[in-house]
ROPA-246897 format. One record per atom (N, C-alpha, C): residue in three letters; x, y, z negated. Coordinates in steps of 0.001 Angstrom, whole numbers, plus 500000, padded with zeros to 6 digits. Example, Ala and Ser with C-alpha at 12.3 -4.5 7.8 and 13.67 -1.06 7.14 Angstrom:
BEGIN
ALA513190494310492200 ALA512300495500492200 ALA513200496700492200 SER512850497750492920 SER513670498940492860 SER512900500030492130 
***
This chain:
BEGIN
MET389909463315764415 MET390114464300763360 MET391204465281763741 ALA392305464733764307 ALA393411465603764702 ALA392988466558765803 GLU392137465997766776 GLU391718466861767874 GLU390817467989767380 SER389919467675766391 SER389037468720765867 SER389812469790765123 ALA390863469381764380 ALA391682470361763670 ALA392393471273764644 VAL392864470652765780 VAL393556471466766779 VAL392601472453767431 LEU391342471971767658 LEU390372472845768293 LEU389911473978767372 GLN389901473739766047 GLN389451474758765110 GLN390494475853764871 LEU391767475568765124 LEU392826476529764832 LEU392726477802765664 PRO392519477717766976 PRO392394478951767749 PRO391216479815767309 ALA390118479192766898 ALA388961479963766445 ALA389296480778765197 SER390007480188764259 SER390397480918763050 SER391369482041763371 LEU392257481757764339 LEU393180482817764741 LEU392439483975765396 ARG391447483626766233 ARG390669484686766876 ARG389898485497765849 LEU389344484823764845 LEU388619485526763789 LEU389542486441762997 SER390760485955762712 SER391718486773761978 SER392132487996762789 ARG392354487773764090 ARG392732488906764936 ARG391597489915765064 ALA390372489426765184 ALA389229490337765272 ALA389059491140763989 SER389261490464762849 SER389162491167761572 SER390252492224761445 GLY391475491872761869 GLY392559492844761822 GLY392314494021762745 ALA391801493745763948 ALA391505494833764881 ALA390403495737764348 LEU389386495122763694 LEU388307495920763113 LEU388831496849762024 LYS389741496349761196 LYS390323497185760145 LYS391126498330760742 VAL391876498034761813 VAL392662499082762463 VAL391749500154763053 TRP390685499719763738 TRP389757500688764318 TRP389056501508763239 TRP388722500867762114 TRP388072501584761018 TRP388998502656760439 CYS390251502292760210 CYS391219503268759697 CYS391431504402760693 ALA391527504043761983 ALA391708505076763004 ALA390506506012763063 ALA389308505467762900 ALA388109506305762917 ALA388086507263761731 MET388475506784760555 MET388488507648759376 MET389528508764759514 VAL390710508402760045 VAL391747509416760256 VAL391287510446761289 SER390653509970762357 SER390163510890763386 SER389088511810762838 LEU388202511263761990 LEU387162512095761390 LEU387764513178760497 ALA388766512791759700 ALA389420513778758835 ALA390105514864759663 LEU390790514451760737 LEU391451515435761598 LEU390439516360762270 LEU389316515798762707 LEU388292516627763334 LEU387727517649762350 LEU387525517227761108 LEU387021518160760104 LEU388009519297759859 VAL389306518944759733 VAL390318519971759489 VAL390436520911760687 VAL390506520328761895 VAL390628521155763100 VAL389391522026763284 GLY388212521454763034 GLY386991522242763155 GLY386932523386762162 LEU387344523111760924 LEU387342524164759905 LEU388314525280760268 LEU389556524899760622 LEU390545525913760990 LEU390136526650762262 GLY389567525905763215 GLY389121526555764441 GLY388011527560764193 GLY387060527199763333 GLY385986528131763007 GLY386491529371762298 ILE387406529182761336 ILE387975530327760622 ILE388753531228761579 THR389569530607762446 THR390374531392763388 THR389499532165764366 LEU388487531499764917 LEU387606532166765881 LEU386845533318765231 THR386349533105764016 THR385628534176763318 THR386543535362763037 ALA387790535072762648 ALA388736536153762383 ALA389068536922763656 LEU389279536203764770 LEU389599536881766032 LEU388430537732766519 LEU387217537216766401 LEU386051537992766818 LEU385821539188765907 TRP386285539100764681 TRP386178540254763780 TRP387130541363764215 PHE388343540977764645 PHE389285541977765139 PHE388861542522766505 MET388296541650767361 MET387882542055768712 MET386444541595768925 PRO385466542326768392 PRO384078541849768390 PRO383467541678769772 SER383901542449770769 SER383304542330772099 SER383829541134772870 GLY384981540605772450 GLY385560539463773146 GLY386230539816774451 SER386423541110774737 SER387085541541775975 SER388594541513775766 TRP389186540360775968 TRP390602540183775660 TRP391509540938776631 LEU390998541310777813 LEU391827541988778809 LEU391660543501778778 SER390853544008777882 SER390609545449777813 SER391656546117776928 ALA392299547169777462 ALA393310547888776678 ALA392677548600775491 ALA391494549170775699 ALA390819549851774591 ALA390469548874773476 GLU390085547666773862 GLU389753546658772848 GLU390986546280772034 TRP392129546181772701 TRP393362545866771979 TRP393758547011771045 GLN393530548253771453 GLN393816549383770565 GLN392909549363769335 ASP391636549065769549 ASP390716548963768411 ASP391112547810767491 ALA391540546702768091 ALA391981545567767280 ALA393230545916766485 GLY394133546708767090 GLY395325547133766363 GLY394988548010765178 ARG394043548941765369 ARG393618549781764246 ARG392922548949763172 GLN392131547978763602 GLN391464547104762634 GLN392480546297761834 PHE393502545805762521 PHE394531545025761837 PHE395334545905760885 SER395615547152761296 SER396332548071760411 SER395515548369759159 ASP394211548588759327 ASP393353548802758160 ASP393283547550757295 PHE393250546395757930 PHE393216545126757203 PHE394433544978756295 LEU395573545484756738 LEU396793545359755943 LEU396967546499754953 PHE396742547734755386 PHE397225548883754613 PHE396135549838754134 ALA394870549523754299 ALA393820550462753910 ALA393832550707752410 SER393480551934752024 SER393357552263750610 SER392086551645750048 ARG392016551636748737 ARG390874551010748071 ARG389574551729748440 GLY388606550942748897 GLY387292551484749220 GLY387171552044750621 ASP388286552196751353 ASP388231552758752699 ASP387983551707753772 PHE388014550434753400 PHE387946549370754394 PHE387079548246753838 GLU385856548135754347 GLU384915547100753906 GLU384724547112752392 GLY384952548257751766 GLY384768548354750322 GLY385897547788749493 VAL386996547345750127 VAL388125546764749395 VAL389417547384749910 ALA390517547077749218 ALA391828547553749647 ALA392396546637750720 GLY393445547117751406 GLY394120546291752385 GLY394801545097751745 VAL395159544126752583 VAL395670542860752081 VAL397181542881751874 TYR397860543937752299 TYR399317543988752167 TYR399795543831750726 PRO399208544516749727 PRO399661544279748346 PRO399474542837747896 ALA398442542169748416 ALA398235540764748059 ALA399315539877748670 ILE399767540208749879 ILE400858539442750492 ILE402134539602749677 VAL402451540842749296 VAL403648541095748488 VAL403547540382747147 GLY402406540482746489 GLY402240539833745197 GLY402350538328745284 THR401751537729746313 THR401832536278746480 THR403266535832746721 ALA403970536517747631 ALA405349536138747934 ALA406257536297746716 LEU406120537412746006 LEU406971537644744839 LEU406671536640743734 LEU405406536323743531 LEU405035535333742518 LEU405646533976742829 VAL405572533553744089 VAL406107532242744466 VAL407622532211744315 VAL408301533296744681 VAL409764533337744559 VAL410191533246743096 ILE409568534045742227 ILE409935534019740805 ILE409604532663740197 MET408450532111740547 MET408086530789740050 MET409100529734740474 SER409570529806741720 SER410546528830742209 SER411874528958741476 ILE412291530188741195 ILE413537530394740450 ILE413447529785739057 ILE412259529793738475 ILE412081529225737139 ILE411960527712737192 VAL411143527198738111 VAL410804525777738077 VAL411915524898738643 ALA412715525409739589 ALA413732524565740219 ALA414769524049739226 PRO415451524896738459 PRO416443524351737515 PRO415820523504736412 LEU414634523887735929 LEU413994523095734879 LEU413617521706735388 GLY413011521654736564 GLY412594520369737108 GLY413755519465737460 VAL414784520019738098 VAL415943519206738479 VAL416704518737737245 ALA416869519610736250 ALA417573519215735026 ALA416829518106734294 THR415510518195734229 THR414730517137733584 THR414855515828734341 ALA414812515887735666 ALA414953514669736466 ALA416336514051736296 ILE417374514879736226 ILE418730514358736011 ILE418822513660734663 TYR418237514257733640 TYR418276513630732308 TYR417556512287732320 LEU416369512236732903 LEU415599510994732895 LEU416250509915733750 SER416867510306734855 SER417419509323735785 SER418833508880735432 GLU419660509792734903 GLU421075509493734755 GLU421543509354733308 TYR420873509961732367 TYR421395510003731003 TYR420482509346729970 ALA419186509438730139 ALA418262508912729130 ALA418237507391729165 ARG418232506780727999 ARG418077505336727906 ARG416614504959728119 ASP416423503731728567 ASP415066503253728833 ASP414420502823727523 THR413910503779726784 THR413273503521725500 THR411799503912725583 TRP411095503687724495 TRP409684504065724459 TRP409517505572724617 TYR410510506324724164 TYR410410507781724257 TYR410452508238725714 THR411400507716726488 THR411492508113727894 THR410294507601728690 GLN409806506417728353 GLN408616505914729030 GLN407406506795728737 ALA407264507197727471 ALA406162508099727116 ALA406323509454727796 LEU407576509910727940 LEU407825511188728602 LEU407439511127730076 ARG407769510014730734 ARG407386509866732142 ARG405866509819732297 VAL405200509103731407 VAL403735509047731463 VAL403141510437731260 ALA403704511198730314 ALA403206512551730058 ALA403406513451731272 ILE404548513314731947 ILE404815514133733137 ILE403812513820734238 HIS403543512525734457 HIS402569512159735484 HIS401162512616735100 ASN400833512565733825 ASN399511513022733389 ASN399362514533733528 LEU400456515271733318 LEU400391516726733461 LEU400025517138734885 ALA400396516304735856 ALA400066516627737241 ALA398564516587737493 GLY397817515889736639 GLY396376515793736822 GLY395558516710735941 VAL396205517531735129 VAL395479518462734263 VAL394880519583735116 PRO393614519951734892 PRO393021521055735670 PRO393836522340735545 ALA393916523066736649 ALA394774524252736688 ALA394329525313735698 VAL393024525409735449 VAL392545526454734543 VAL393037526220733118 ILE393326524963732754 ILE393866524672731424 ILE395241525314731273 TYR396035525275732338 TYR397327525960732298 TYR397132527465732131 GLY396094528000732752 GLY395826529420732583 GLY395474529784731153 VAL394674528935730498 VAL394333529179729096 VAL395580529092728220 PHE396438528095728496 PHE397685527973727737 PHE398576529189727964 GLY398690529624729219 GLY399507530803729500 GLY398991532043728810 LEU397661532191728746 LEU397076533347728070 LEU397382533323726575 GLY397248532140725956 GLY397444532065724515 GLY398899532073724091 PHE399744531321724820 PHE401140531179724389 PHE402039532239725010 PHE402041532337726330 PHE402956533262726988 PHE402598534722726700 ILE401322535067726865 ILE400932536478726761 ILE400804536916725310 TYR399919536240724557 TYR399650536703723194 TYR400799536413722232 THR401434535235722360 THR402503534877721422 THR403845535461721856 MET404339535034723033 MET405644535510723492 MET405606536991723858 GLY404590537401724613 GLY404507538806725002 GLY404330539737723819 GLY403506539321722853 GLY403354540138721656 GLY404639540263720868 SER405412539171720792 SER406695539223720088 SER407686540129720808 VAL407717540060722143 VAL408610540933722912 VAL408256542399722692 ASP406973542703722656 ASP406563544091722414 ASP407001544570721035 GLN406891543719720023 GLN407289544117718675 GLN408797544311718562 TRP409568543512719298 TRP411031543600719206 TRP411601544731720063 LEU411103544877721278 LEU411734545772722243 LEU410913547007722585 TYR409618546968722384 TYR408762548086722787 TYR407874548530721634 ALA408437548539720429 ALA407645548921719255 ALA407190550372719328 ASP407976551226719993 ASP407610552637720067 ASP406406552882720967 GLN406054551898721816 GLN404925552063722721 GLN403645551408722204 LEU403726550684721093 LEU402531550065720521 LEU401601551146719986 PRO400270550940719988 PRO399550549694720302 PRO399331549432721785 GLN399859550284722666 GLN399738550022724092 GLN400689548891724472 PRO400192547731724910 PRO401085546600725181 PRO401874546792726471 THR403068546248726490 THR403895546230727693 THR403949544827728282 PHE404458543879727512 PHE404471542484727936 PHE403379541663727256 GLY402725542209726269 GLY401648541492725598 GLY400326541605726311 THR400358541667727613 THR399175541756728457 THR399461540979729736 PRO398437540496730431 PRO398697539735731663 PRO399588540493732640 GLY400514539763733270 GLY401451540374734198 GLY402138539342735063 LEU403013539823735927 LEU403680538975736911 LEU404535537891736260 LEU405291538233735221 LEU406172537263734580 LEU405387536101733999 TRP404301536397733299 TRP403529535325732665 TRP402807534478733703 ALA402386535087734793 ALA401779534303735869 ALA402793533349736492 ALA404033533825736690 ALA405073532963737252 ALA405409531814736308 LEU405487532085735011 LEU405762531024734043 LEU404625530006734000 THR403401530476734083 THR402260529559734071 THR402268528655735289 LEU402528529215736461 LEU402588528395737670 LEU403808527487737667 ALA404904527922737049 ALA406067527045736923 ALA405724525823736079 LEU404990526031735005 LEU404548524907734183 LEU403589524014734953 LEU402741524609735780 LEU401781523849736569 LEU402463522967737606 THR403493523480738261 THR404160522747739344 THR405379521967738882 LEU405730522056737610 LEU406913521354737105 LEU406846519848737336 PRO405709519165737109 PRO405684517715737372 PRO405998517352738815 VAL405606518194739770 VAL405892517905741178 VAL407393517867741424 VAL408114518845740892 VAL409563518912741088 VAL410255517774740349 ILE409818517477739136 ILE410457516408738358 ILE410303515069739060 VAL409087514741739477 VAL408836513440740107 VAL409602513315741419 ALA409576514358742253 ALA410289514297743530 ALA411792514173743320 SER412343514920742369 SER413787514869742120 SER414195513524741533 GLU413401513002740599 GLU413749511714739994 GLU413659510582741010 GLU412668510626741888 GLU412582509605742929 GLU413761509699743886 GLY414185510922744214 GLY415349511072745078 GLY416613510527744448 LEU416813510783743164 LEU417980510239742466 LEU417881508732742311 GLY416669508217742101 GLY416508506778741916 GLY416740505971743175 ARG416598506582744353 ARG416809505852745608 ARG418273505768746016 ILE419151506449745304 ILE420575506406745649 ILE421142505053745223 PRO421844504345746101 PRO422389503027745741 PRO423351503109744561 LEU423341502076743746 LEU424237502018742593 LEU425697501969743029 ASP425956501467744233 ASP427334501375744721 ASP427997502749744807 LEU427226503783745152 LEU427810505123745230 LEU428270505604743861 ARG427475505346742841 ARG427870505742741490 ARG429117504983741052 GLU429080503676741205 GLU430199502852740750 GLU431465503138741545 GLY431330503361742854 GLY432499503666743665 GLY433141504980743272 SER432322505996742990 SER432860507286742568 SER433583507177741232 LEU432974506475740291 LEU433615506310738984 LEU434885505474739098 ALA434881504480739983 ALA436065503634740149 ALA437238504404740745 LEU436955505436741526 LEU438014506252742118 LEU438537507324741170 GLY438022507368739957 GLY438534508287738950 GLY437706509527738729 ALA436577509649739403 ALA435726510823739203 ALA435019510728737856 THR434825511872737247 THR434072511902735996 THR432579511772736300 ARG431818511604735237 ARG430377511474735430 ARG429773512770735969 ALA430299513902735500 ALA429807515188735996 ALA430170515389737465 GLU431390515002737855 GLU431790515119739261 GLU430960514198740139 THR430666513015739658 THR429811512097740412 THR428428512689740624 LEU427933513337739590 LEU426601513934739688 LEU426582515088740685 THR427550515994740583 THR427520517206741400 THR427979516981742835 ARG428894516027743057 ARG429466515842744389 ARG428880514660745156 ILE428255513730744466 ILE427722512542745130 ILE426201512476745020 LEU425699512494743799 LEU424283512214743581 LEU423382513368744023 LEU423692514580743570 LEU422835515709743932 LEU422801515983745436 PRO423945515961746159 PRO423844516127747614 PRO423021515038748286 ALA423153513796747804 ALA422383512714748410 ALA420893512845748125 ALA420547513371746952 ALA419133513532746582 ALA418567514883746977 MET419372515741747589 MET418925517095747884 MET417694517167748783 PRO417532516312749801 PRO416298516386750594 PRO415039516211749761 SER415035515234748865 SER413860515027748011 SER413665516189747047 ILE414763516713746518 ILE414662517838745582 ILE414079519062746279 LEU414593519379747467 LEU414088520542748199 LEU412633520357748608 THR412283519145749005 THR410895518891749363 THR409975519117748173 GLY410378518621747004 GLY409571518834745807 GLY409435520300745451 ILE410530521048745569 ILE410486522476745230 ILE409556523237746168 ILE409650522971747453 ILE408854523755748391 ILE407402523286748401 LEU407148522023748107 LEU405760521604747911 LEU405160522295746693 ALA405985522478745661 ALA405522523236744493 ALA405236524683744881 MET406072525260745741 MET405826526622746214 MET404511526706746981 ALA404259525700747834 ALA403025525707748608 ALA401803525597747708 ARG401902524762746673 ARG400770524644745753 ARG400560525937744970 ALA401647526537744530 ALA401530527778743759 ALA400934528899744596 ALA401230528905745893 ALA400709529968746748 ALA399196529925746870 GLY398600528750746679 GLY397159528638746832 GLY396374528592745543 GLU397036528607744394 GLU396326528532743114 GLU395669529868742779 VAL394471529787742226 VAL393733530994741846 VAL393278530938740394 ALA392730529789739972 ALA392080529701738657 ALA392981530138737504 PRO394222529630737376 PRO395039530079736242 PRO395447531543736330 LEU395580532057737563 LEU396017533447737715 LEU394966534431737231 MET393716534038737252 MET392657534934736800 MET392796535274735322 LEU393545534452734581 LEU393720534675733149 LEU395061535303732801 VAL396026535276733716 VAL397389535650733327 VAL397998536777734155 GLY397222537482734988 GLY397872538614735630 GLY397298539127736922 VAL396535538335737662 VAL396044538798738951 VAL394870539750738745 VAL394763540745739614 VAL393691541736739522 VAL393103541965740913 LYS391925542569740915 LYS391267542903742178 LYS392033543978742926 TYR392518544965742208 TYR393262546062742831 TYR394377546496741894 ALA395603546486742396 ALA396763546932741622 ALA397155548323742104 PRO397165549317741225 PRO397504550682741658 PRO398940550825742135 ALA399823549914741715 ALA401233549982742127 ALA401740548573742381 LEU402626548449743362 LEU403231547152743647 LEU404185546754742524 PRO404380545442742313 PRO405343545010741292 PRO406794545154741726 VAL407040545717742891 VAL408402545995743359 VAL408495547479743702 SER409708548027743595 SER409938549432743915 SER411380549604744368 LEU411698550777744859 LEU413053551084745314 LEU413930551645744209 GLN413408551760743025 GLN414158552266741883 GLN414307551163740844 ALA415402551236740089 ALA415639550246739042 ALA414483550257738044 PRO414051549080737595 PRO414648547746737754 PRO414207547004739006 PHE413607547669739982 PHE413227547120741286 PHE412062546131741204 ILE412110545180740290 ILE411006544235740097 ILE410412544485738718 HIS409140544810738674 HIS408463545132737414 HIS407658543913736974 LEU408261543103736129 LEU407648541845735725 LEU406427542042734848 GLU406293543206734249 GLU405163543437733342 GLU403907543895734074 ARG404009544221735352 ARG402868544767736074 ARG401909543664736526 LYS400660544048736641 LYS399669543175737255 LYS399846543226738769 PHE399277542260739463 PHE399541542127740893 PHE398304541588741593 MET398322541684742913 MET397261541119743748 MET397752539825744373 HIS396801538951744725 HIS397133537620745236 HIS396156537273746353 LEU396652536620747395 LEU395809536310748546 LEU394628535415748180 GLY394882534388747374 GLY393796533495746991 GLY392710534214746211 TYR393114535049745273 TYR392128535805744500 TYR391443536855745369 TYR392155537392746344 TYR391560538351747275 TYR390399537703748029 VAL390609536462748489 VAL389533535740749173 VAL388349535537748237 TYR388631535120747011 TYR387564534904746033 TYR386799536193745751 ASP387519537284745564 ASP386871538551745226 ASP386016539063746377 VAL386547538990747594 VAL385778539460748740 VAL384542538589748946 THR384678537292748725 THR383549536386748908 THR382446536631747887 MET382824536855746645 MET381847536912745562 MET381354538323745257 TYR382215539318745386 TYR381882540626744820 TYR381959541792745797 ALA382427541574747015 ALA382523542697747955 ALA381132543167748376 GLN381048544428748788 GLN379777544984749218 GLN379299544283750488 PRO378023543915750552 PRO377517543247751761 PRO377695544128752997 SER378210543540754068 SER378400544272755320 SER378498543264756449 GLU378407543772757676 GLU378474542881758828 GLU379847542250758982 GLY380884542965758571 GLY382233542450758774 GLY382800541669757613 ARG381988541399756572 ARG382558540739755402 ARG382999539318755731 LEU382206538584756518 LEU382583537218756862 LEU383886537202757647 GLY384054538141758573 GLY385307538215759315 GLY386482538527758424 LEU386290539418757457 LEU387358539738756507 LEU387728538519755672 ILE386724537770755228 ILE386988536556754446 ILE387781535555755276 CYS387350535336756516 CYS388037534358757366 CYS389445534815757719 ALA389639536111757967 ALA390976536609758290 ALA391923536431757108 THR391448536718755898 THR392293536549754715 THR392567535079754445 ALA391547534238754601 ALA391746532803754407 ALA392739532247755424 LEU392632532701756672 LEU393580532258757697 LEU394994532701757359 LEU395144533914756852 LEU396465534394756450 LEU397039533541755325 LEU396207533166754355 LEU396670532308753269 LEU397069530934753789 VAL396288530382754710 VAL396630529084755302 VAL397959529168756042 LEU398189530263756754 LEU399449530429757477 LEU400635530517756524 VAL400463531198755391 VAL401544531291754408 VAL401879529912753852 VAL400847529159753463 VAL401082527822752916 VAL401672526901753984 SER401181526997755220 SER401724526175756303 SER403181526513756577 ALA403520527792756510 ALA404914528189756720 ALA405824527581755664 LEU405359527534754428 LEU406160526916753368 LEU406359525428753628 ASN405317524756754089 ASN405459523335754394 ASN406386523092755580 ILE406330523957756581 ILE407237523825757723 ILE408681524026757284 VAL408901525002756416 VAL410249525212755879 VAL410721523972755132 ALA409817523346754382 ALA410188522130753650 ALA410629521030754602 ILE409897520845755685 ILE410247519795756646 ILE411589520091757311 LEU411808521339757714 LEU413067521696758375 LEU414258521546757436 LEU414100521980756190 LEU415187521827755225 LEU415473520360754943 ARG414431519580754859 ARG414629518151754606 ARG415394517497755751 ARG415022517817756984 ARG415723517238758133 ARG417186517676758160 ARG417426518935757844 ARG418806519423757863 ARG419647518737756800 MET419080518583755596 MET419823517931754528 MET420038516453754825 LEU419043515803755427 LEU419213514398755795 LEU420312514236756840 ALA420348515147757821 ALA421390515068758841 ALA422773515335758265 ARG422830516071757172 ARG424132516437756602 ARG424668515382755642 PHE423791514813754825 PHE424261513951753753 PHE423969512468753966 VAL423134512130754931 VAL422775510720755109 VAL423396510191756396 
***
């Protein structure tokens, strides 16, 4: 009996190892398939965009490079209707960047302040538990629902009230009671707020209790402990959450269709004269530009290339935001950890 038990043990070990190896190979195959799909998609978009700029493929021809330069200039700065039936993409780049910056200015203090309250000041009661559940559930709400809320509350309610208080002489022509840059930024701030709250609260929650107690034992106040110990230690997570929110906001389209984005904006939301940033103006957006060109642009041979070039530009913008997030996180970790 003892000999049979000894003989059966290696077989079970071999079976366990084979099962573990099979699981590893299966996971590796799934990861490789996902990477191949992403690389293939990006490669196809990039190749189509490059062939659109240089259709002959003569990469060593000076004339071809000059034609590609003119094509790229038209792609950025063409007037409405002069280029593939649409305007250049430069106003969409400006609108996307300005929208993300304003949204970040709004969402960062709100998200961090909420996380500080939940992590450091709120008692563990049914109210805080329900609040955390609500925050996590908000992250799963469809984006278009935020757009409907922004249209009804921000534009019609808040914007209409602002017009009655400050711009009554211009009524019935609305100033802020119509879709615009400010309401789009507020809507996206509400959309990305759960991302910042969760990331900031997790960063604060990972800080050892010894740091809090040691700071208080040395005579620091609770506010000094928060500003000089806790926030610097949690800053990598906070910055990561903020810039991930920026990356998500840069690619959102559905809510913007209700709160301010347009196919063509006659004027940029920024100018060289005061007030420099015109929050009431409508704006163009890269994501909506892709949607509009795909669905409504005039059929032409170069439309697919234009779609791929704009999509590639949007991917590069979002990728740049993610790279910035990684670099900032590493810098903060090297400084505070």
